[in-house]
mmCIF file of the N, C-alpha and C atoms, coordinates in Angstrom:
data_MODEL
# 
_entry.id   MODEL 
# 
loop_
_atom_site.group_PDB 
_atom_site.id 
_atom_site.type_symbol 
_atom_site.label_atom_id 
_atom_site.label_alt_id 
_atom_site.label_comp_id 
_atom_site.label_asym_id 
_atom_site.label_entity_id 
_atom_site.label_seq_id 
_atom_site.pdbx_PDB_ins_code 
_atom_site.Cartn_x 
_atom_site.Cartn_y 
_atom_site.Cartn_z 
_atom_site.occupancy 
_atom_site.B_iso_or_equiv 
_atom_site.pdbx_formal_charge 
_atom_site.auth_seq_id 
_atom_site.auth_comp_id 
_atom_site.auth_asym_id 
_atom_site.auth_atom_id 
_atom_site.pdbx_PDB_model_num 
ATOM 1   N N  . MET A 1 1  ? 101.797 79.743  130.931 1.00 0.00 ? 1  MET A N  1 
ATOM 2   C CA . MET A 1 1  ? 102.171 79.927  129.581 1.00 0.00 ? 1  MET A CA 1 
ATOM 3   C C  . MET A 1 1  ? 103.048 81.185  129.506 1.00 0.00 ? 1  MET A C  1 
ATOM 4   N N  . SER A 1 2  ? 104.158 81.140  128.733 1.00 0.00 ? 2  SER A N  1 
ATOM 5   C CA . SER A 1 2  ? 105.023 82.307  128.559 1.00 0.00 ? 2  SER A CA 1 
ATOM 6   C C  . SER A 1 2  ? 105.513 82.419  127.228 1.00 0.00 ? 2  SER A C  1 
ATOM 7   N N  . TYR A 1 3  ? 105.893 83.469  126.694 1.00 0.00 ? 3  TYR A N  1 
ATOM 8   C CA . TYR A 1 3  ? 106.349 83.764  125.341 1.00 0.00 ? 3  TYR A CA 1 
ATOM 9   C C  . TYR A 1 3  ? 107.720 84.556  125.448 1.00 0.00 ? 3  TYR A C  1 
ATOM 10  N N  . ASP A 1 4  ? 108.533 84.344  124.432 1.00 0.00 ? 4  ASP A N  1 
ATOM 11  C CA . ASP A 1 4  ? 109.751 85.097  124.274 1.00 0.00 ? 4  ASP A CA 1 
ATOM 12  C C  . ASP A 1 4  ? 109.416 86.456  123.882 1.00 0.00 ? 4  ASP A C  1 
ATOM 13  N N  . PRO A 1 5  ? 110.446 87.398  124.079 1.00 0.00 ? 5  PRO A N  1 
ATOM 14  C CA . PRO A 1 5  ? 110.259 88.805  123.550 1.00 0.00 ? 5  PRO A CA 1 
ATOM 15  C C  . PRO A 1 5  ? 109.943 88.791  122.074 1.00 0.00 ? 5  PRO A C  1 
ATOM 16  N N  . ALA A 1 6  ? 109.194 89.757  121.670 1.00 0.00 ? 6  ALA A N  1 
ATOM 17  C CA . ALA A 1 6  ? 108.825 89.901  120.226 1.00 0.00 ? 6  ALA A CA 1 
ATOM 18  C C  . ALA A 1 6  ? 109.462 91.274  119.679 1.00 0.00 ? 6  ALA A C  1 
ATOM 19  N N  . TRP A 1 7  ? 110.130 91.006  118.512 1.00 0.00 ? 7  TRP A N  1 
ATOM 20  C CA . TRP A 1 7  ? 110.811 92.122  117.780 1.00 0.00 ? 7  TRP A CA 1 
ATOM 21  C C  . TRP A 1 7  ? 109.789 92.741  116.837 1.00 0.00 ? 7  TRP A C  1 
ATOM 22  N N  . HIS A 1 8  ? 109.877 94.024  116.729 1.00 0.00 ? 8  HIS A N  1 
ATOM 23  C CA . HIS A 1 8  ? 108.976 94.678  115.742 1.00 0.00 ? 8  HIS A CA 1 
ATOM 24  C C  . HIS A 1 8  ? 109.856 95.669  114.855 1.00 0.00 ? 8  HIS A C  1 
ATOM 25  N N  . CYS A 1 9  ? 109.529 95.798  113.557 1.00 0.00 ? 9  CYS A N  1 
ATOM 26  C CA . CYS A 1 9  ? 110.288 96.692  112.683 1.00 0.00 ? 9  CYS A CA 1 
ATOM 27  C C  . CYS A 1 9  ? 109.364 97.481  111.899 1.00 0.00 ? 9  CYS A C  1 
ATOM 28  N N  . ILE A 1 10 ? 109.649 98.799  111.906 1.00 0.00 ? 10 ILE A N  1 
ATOM 29  C CA . ILE A 1 10 ? 108.939 99.865  111.144 1.00 0.00 ? 10 ILE A CA 1 
ATOM 30  C C  . ILE A 1 10 ? 109.935 100.516 110.188 1.00 0.00 ? 10 ILE A C  1 
ATOM 31  N N  . VAL A 1 11 ? 109.565 100.542 108.897 1.00 0.00 ? 11 VAL A N  1 
ATOM 32  C CA . VAL A 1 11 ? 110.457 101.139 107.920 1.00 0.00 ? 11 VAL A CA 1 
ATOM 33  C C  . VAL A 1 11 ? 109.616 102.146 107.104 1.00 0.00 ? 11 VAL A C  1 
ATOM 34  N N  . GLY A 1 12 ? 110.047 103.333 106.950 1.00 0.00 ? 12 GLY A N  1 
ATOM 35  C CA . GLY A 1 12 ? 109.332 104.295 106.139 1.00 0.00 ? 12 GLY A CA 1 
ATOM 36  C C  . GLY A 1 12 ? 110.114 105.606 105.928 1.00 0.00 ? 12 GLY A C  1 
ATOM 37  N N  . THR A 1 13 ? 109.419 106.541 105.228 1.00 0.00 ? 13 THR A N  1 
ATOM 38  C CA . THR A 1 13 ? 110.166 107.891 105.022 1.00 0.00 ? 13 THR A CA 1 
ATOM 39  C C  . THR A 1 13 ? 109.458 108.855 105.881 1.00 0.00 ? 13 THR A C  1 
ATOM 40  N N  . SER A 1 14 ? 108.312 108.708 106.541 1.00 0.00 ? 14 SER A N  1 
ATOM 41  C CA . SER A 1 14 ? 107.646 109.677 107.392 1.00 0.00 ? 14 SER A CA 1 
ATOM 42  C C  . SER A 1 14 ? 106.708 108.926 108.285 1.00 0.00 ? 14 SER A C  1 
ATOM 43  N N  . PHE A 1 15 ? 107.067 108.821 109.524 1.00 0.00 ? 15 PHE A N  1 
ATOM 44  C CA . PHE A 1 15 ? 106.167 108.130 110.582 1.00 0.00 ? 15 PHE A CA 1 
ATOM 45  C C  . PHE A 1 15 ? 106.472 108.639 111.935 1.00 0.00 ? 15 PHE A C  1 
ATOM 46  N N  . GLY A 1 16 ? 105.561 108.559 112.836 1.00 0.00 ? 16 GLY A N  1 
ATOM 47  C CA . GLY A 1 16 ? 105.668 108.845 114.200 1.00 0.00 ? 16 GLY A CA 1 
ATOM 48  C C  . GLY A 1 16 ? 105.432 107.570 115.025 1.00 0.00 ? 16 GLY A C  1 
ATOM 49  N N  . SER A 1 17 ? 106.138 107.573 116.261 1.00 0.00 ? 17 SER A N  1 
ATOM 50  C CA . SER A 1 17 ? 105.871 106.439 117.097 1.00 0.00 ? 17 SER A CA 1 
ATOM 51  C C  . SER A 1 17 ? 105.900 106.730 118.569 1.00 0.00 ? 17 SER A C  1 
ATOM 52  N N  . TYR A 1 18 ? 105.365 105.995 119.344 1.00 0.00 ? 18 TYR A N  1 
ATOM 53  C CA . TYR A 1 18 ? 105.315 105.943 120.778 1.00 0.00 ? 18 TYR A CA 1 
ATOM 54  C C  . TYR A 1 18 ? 105.263 104.612 121.272 1.00 0.00 ? 18 TYR A C  1 
ATOM 55  N N  . VAL A 1 19 ? 106.375 103.995 121.710 1.00 0.00 ? 19 VAL A N  1 
ATOM 56  C CA . VAL A 1 19 ? 106.438 102.516 122.002 1.00 0.00 ? 19 VAL A CA 1 
ATOM 57  C C  . VAL A 1 19 ? 107.014 102.305 123.382 1.00 0.00 ? 19 VAL A C  1 
ATOM 58  N N  . THR A 1 20 ? 106.587 101.207 123.890 1.00 0.00 ? 20 THR A N  1 
ATOM 59  C CA . THR A 1 20 ? 107.208 100.719 125.194 1.00 0.00 ? 20 THR A CA 1 
ATOM 60  C C  . THR A 1 20 ? 108.089 99.615  124.820 1.00 0.00 ? 20 THR A C  1 
ATOM 61  N N  . HIS A 1 21 ? 109.265 99.597  125.275 1.00 0.00 ? 21 HIS A N  1 
ATOM 62  C CA . HIS A 1 21 ? 110.311 98.611  124.850 1.00 0.00 ? 21 HIS A CA 1 
ATOM 63  C C  . HIS A 1 21 ? 110.984 98.154  126.029 1.00 0.00 ? 21 HIS A C  1 
ATOM 64  N N  . THR A 1 22 ? 111.626 96.864  125.882 1.00 0.00 ? 22 THR A N  1 
ATOM 65  C CA . THR A 1 22 ? 112.505 96.359  127.008 1.00 0.00 ? 22 THR A CA 1 
ATOM 66  C C  . THR A 1 22 ? 113.856 97.009  126.999 1.00 0.00 ? 22 THR A C  1 
ATOM 67  N N  . LEU A 1 23 ? 114.523 97.026  128.085 1.00 0.00 ? 23 LEU A N  1 
ATOM 68  C CA . LEU A 1 23 ? 115.795 97.687  128.234 1.00 0.00 ? 23 LEU A CA 1 
ATOM 69  C C  . LEU A 1 23 ? 116.773 97.019  127.272 1.00 0.00 ? 23 LEU A C  1 
ATOM 70  N N  . GLY A 1 24 ? 117.417 97.835  126.442 1.00 0.00 ? 24 GLY A N  1 
ATOM 71  C CA . GLY A 1 24 ? 118.396 97.348  125.512 1.00 0.00 ? 24 GLY A CA 1 
ATOM 72  C C  . GLY A 1 24 ? 117.730 96.874  124.175 1.00 0.00 ? 24 GLY A C  1 
ATOM 73  N N  . GLY A 1 25 ? 116.396 97.187  124.114 1.00 0.00 ? 25 GLY A N  1 
ATOM 74  C CA . GLY A 1 25 ? 115.671 96.663  122.965 1.00 0.00 ? 25 GLY A CA 1 
ATOM 75  C C  . GLY A 1 25 ? 115.095 97.721  122.014 1.00 0.00 ? 25 GLY A C  1 
ATOM 76  N N  . PHE A 1 26 ? 115.796 98.823  121.771 1.00 0.00 ? 26 PHE A N  1 
ATOM 77  C CA . PHE A 1 26 ? 115.296 99.878  120.954 1.00 0.00 ? 26 PHE A CA 1 
ATOM 78  C C  . PHE A 1 26 ? 116.442 100.463 120.072 1.00 0.00 ? 26 PHE A C  1 
ATOM 79  N N  . LEU A 1 27 ? 116.130 100.500 118.698 1.00 0.00 ? 27 LEU A N  1 
ATOM 80  C CA . LEU A 1 27 ? 117.141 100.999 117.813 1.00 0.00 ? 27 LEU A CA 1 
ATOM 81  C C  . LEU A 1 27 ? 116.420 101.809 116.764 1.00 0.00 ? 27 LEU A C  1 
ATOM 82  N N  . TYR A 1 28 ? 116.870 103.052 116.509 1.00 0.00 ? 28 TYR A N  1 
ATOM 83  C CA . TYR A 1 28 ? 116.327 103.942 115.464 1.00 0.00 ? 28 TYR A CA 1 
ATOM 84  C C  . TYR A 1 28 ? 117.473 104.525 114.666 1.00 0.00 ? 28 TYR A C  1 
ATOM 85  N N  . PHE A 1 29 ? 117.419 104.353 113.415 1.00 0.00 ? 29 PHE A N  1 
ATOM 86  C CA . PHE A 1 29 ? 118.470 104.898 112.507 1.00 0.00 ? 29 PHE A CA 1 
ATOM 87  C C  . PHE A 1 29 ? 117.867 105.197 111.122 1.00 0.00 ? 29 PHE A C  1 
ATOM 88  N N  . SER A 1 30 ? 118.710 106.019 110.366 1.00 0.00 ? 30 SER A N  1 
ATOM 89  C CA . SER A 1 30 ? 118.242 106.368 108.949 1.00 0.00 ? 30 SER A CA 1 
ATOM 90  C C  . SER A 1 30 ? 119.290 106.000 107.920 1.00 0.00 ? 30 SER A C  1 
ATOM 91  N N  . VAL A 1 31 ? 118.916 105.571 106.849 1.00 0.00 ? 31 VAL A N  1 
ATOM 92  C CA . VAL A 1 31 ? 119.705 105.304 105.616 1.00 0.00 ? 31 VAL A CA 1 
ATOM 93  C C  . VAL A 1 31 ? 119.174 106.193 104.519 1.00 0.00 ? 31 VAL A C  1 
ATOM 94  N N  . ASP A 1 32 ? 119.967 107.152 104.173 1.00 0.00 ? 32 ASP A N  1 
ATOM 95  C CA . ASP A 1 32 ? 119.520 108.144 103.139 1.00 0.00 ? 32 ASP A CA 1 
ATOM 96  C C  . ASP A 1 32 ? 118.235 108.695 103.698 1.00 0.00 ? 32 ASP A C  1 
ATOM 97  N N  . LYS A 1 33 ? 117.075 108.674 102.994 1.00 0.00 ? 33 LYS A N  1 
ATOM 98  C CA . LYS A 1 33 ? 115.847 109.236 103.548 1.00 0.00 ? 33 LYS A CA 1 
ATOM 99  C C  . LYS A 1 33 ? 114.920 108.130 104.095 1.00 0.00 ? 33 LYS A C  1 
ATOM 100 N N  . VAL A 1 34 ? 115.320 106.978 104.306 1.00 0.00 ? 34 VAL A N  1 
ATOM 101 C CA . VAL A 1 34 ? 114.491 105.876 104.871 1.00 0.00 ? 34 VAL A CA 1 
ATOM 102 C C  . VAL A 1 34 ? 114.816 105.784 106.366 1.00 0.00 ? 34 VAL A C  1 
ATOM 103 N N  . HIS A 1 35 ? 113.826 105.708 107.256 1.00 0.00 ? 35 HIS A N  1 
ATOM 104 C CA . HIS A 1 35 ? 114.078 105.537 108.653 1.00 0.00 ? 35 HIS A CA 1 
ATOM 105 C C  . HIS A 1 35 ? 113.683 104.186 109.028 1.00 0.00 ? 35 HIS A C  1 
ATOM 106 N N  . ILE A 1 36 ? 114.447 103.562 109.992 1.00 0.00 ? 36 ILE A N  1 
ATOM 107 C CA . ILE A 1 36 ? 114.169 102.211 110.495 1.00 0.00 ? 36 ILE A CA 1 
ATOM 108 C C  . ILE A 1 36 ? 114.121 102.319 112.027 1.00 0.00 ? 36 ILE A C  1 
ATOM 109 N N  . LEU A 1 37 ? 113.025 101.698 112.546 1.00 0.00 ? 37 LEU A N  1 
ATOM 110 C CA . LEU A 1 37 ? 112.790 101.571 113.933 1.00 0.00 ? 37 LEU A CA 1 
ATOM 111 C C  . LEU A 1 37 ? 112.650 100.150 114.302 1.00 0.00 ? 37 LEU A C  1 
ATOM 112 N N  . LEU A 1 38 ? 113.521 99.633  115.194 1.00 0.00 ? 38 LEU A N  1 
ATOM 113 C CA . LEU A 1 38 ? 113.376 98.244  115.762 1.00 0.00 ? 38 LEU A CA 1 
ATOM 114 C C  . LEU A 1 38 ? 113.232 98.320  117.205 1.00 0.00 ? 38 LEU A C  1 
ATOM 115 N N  . PHE A 1 39 ? 112.209 97.570  117.754 1.00 0.00 ? 39 PHE A N  1 
ATOM 116 C CA . PHE A 1 39 ? 112.092 97.605  119.191 1.00 0.00 ? 39 PHE A CA 1 
ATOM 117 C C  . PHE A 1 39 ? 111.590 96.137  119.613 1.00 0.00 ? 39 PHE A C  1 
ATOM 118 N N  . ARG A 1 40 ? 111.923 95.863  120.890 1.00 0.00 ? 40 ARG A N  1 
ATOM 119 C CA . ARG A 1 40 ? 111.553 94.506  121.359 1.00 0.00 ? 40 ARG A CA 1 
ATOM 120 C C  . ARG A 1 40 ? 110.588 94.694  122.622 1.00 0.00 ? 40 ARG A C  1 
ATOM 121 N N  . THR A 1 41 ? 109.488 94.035  122.586 1.00 0.00 ? 41 THR A N  1 
ATOM 122 C CA . THR A 1 41 ? 108.506 94.122  123.687 1.00 0.00 ? 41 THR A CA 1 
ATOM 123 C C  . THR A 1 41 ? 108.452 92.692  124.315 1.00 0.00 ? 41 THR A C  1 
ATOM 124 N N  . ALA A 1 42 ? 108.051 92.725  125.596 1.00 0.00 ? 42 ALA A N  1 
ATOM 125 C CA . ALA A 1 42 ? 107.738 91.449  126.277 1.00 0.00 ? 42 ALA A CA 1 
ATOM 126 C C  . ALA A 1 42 ? 106.397 90.938  125.952 1.00 0.00 ? 42 ALA A C  1 
ATOM 127 N N  . ALA A 1 43 ? 106.251 89.788  125.156 1.00 0.00 ? 43 ALA A N  1 
ATOM 128 C CA . ALA A 1 43 ? 105.019 89.272  124.699 1.00 0.00 ? 43 ALA A CA 1 
ATOM 129 C C  . ALA A 1 43 ? 104.442 88.518  125.809 1.00 0.00 ? 43 ALA A C  1 
ATOM 130 N N  . GLU A 1 44 ? 103.082 88.833  126.141 1.00 0.00 ? 44 GLU A N  1 
ATOM 131 C CA . GLU A 1 44 ? 102.340 88.181  127.147 1.00 0.00 ? 44 GLU A CA 1 
ATOM 132 C C  . GLU A 1 44 ? 101.145 87.562  126.520 1.00 0.00 ? 44 GLU A C  1 
ATOM 133 N N  . PRO A 1 45 ? 100.725 86.325  127.155 1.00 0.00 ? 45 PRO A N  1 
ATOM 134 C CA . PRO A 1 45 ? 99.537  85.648  126.566 1.00 0.00 ? 45 PRO A CA 1 
ATOM 135 C C  . PRO A 1 45 ? 98.314  86.474  126.762 1.00 0.00 ? 45 PRO A C  1 
ATOM 136 N N  . SER A 1 46 ? 97.400  86.512  125.765 1.00 0.00 ? 46 SER A N  1 
ATOM 137 C CA . SER A 1 46 ? 96.188  87.227  125.835 1.00 0.00 ? 46 SER A CA 1 
ATOM 138 C C  . SER A 1 46 ? 95.066  86.514  126.670 1.00 0.00 ? 46 SER A C  1 
ATOM 139 N N  . GLY A 1 47 ? 95.303  85.257  126.883 1.00 0.00 ? 47 GLY A N  1 
ATOM 140 C CA . GLY A 1 47 ? 94.377  84.582  127.612 1.00 0.00 ? 47 GLY A CA 1 
ATOM 141 C C  . GLY A 1 47 ? 93.418  83.572  126.767 1.00 0.00 ? 47 GLY A C  1 
ATOM 142 N N  . HIS A 1 48 ? 93.051  84.198  125.683 1.00 0.00 ? 48 HIS A N  1 
ATOM 143 C CA . HIS A 1 48 ? 92.155  83.373  124.830 1.00 0.00 ? 48 HIS A CA 1 
ATOM 144 C C  . HIS A 1 48 ? 92.605  83.513  123.325 1.00 0.00 ? 48 HIS A C  1 
ATOM 145 N N  . LEU A 1 49 ? 92.696  82.337  122.636 1.00 0.00 ? 49 LEU A N  1 
ATOM 146 C CA . LEU A 1 49 ? 93.034  82.314  121.307 1.00 0.00 ? 49 LEU A CA 1 
ATOM 147 C C  . LEU A 1 49 ? 91.769  82.184  120.499 1.00 0.00 ? 49 LEU A C  1 
ATOM 148 N N  . ARG A 1 50 ? 91.797  82.750  119.339 1.00 0.00 ? 50 ARG A N  1 
ATOM 149 C CA . ARG A 1 50 ? 90.509  82.704  118.543 1.00 0.00 ? 50 ARG A CA 1 
ATOM 150 C C  . ARG A 1 50 ? 90.795  81.793  117.296 1.00 0.00 ? 50 ARG A C  1 
# 
């Protein structure tokens, strides 16, 4: 079983982050006082679905 990479988006005025991302899959920028963080991770199956 395999999954495509997953994109994540965080938007806010004040936050911290520590993320693991794939090569070429990280973007951080600001518009006025709003900060946007986009990053892509390799999604892996958890083994069990609930």
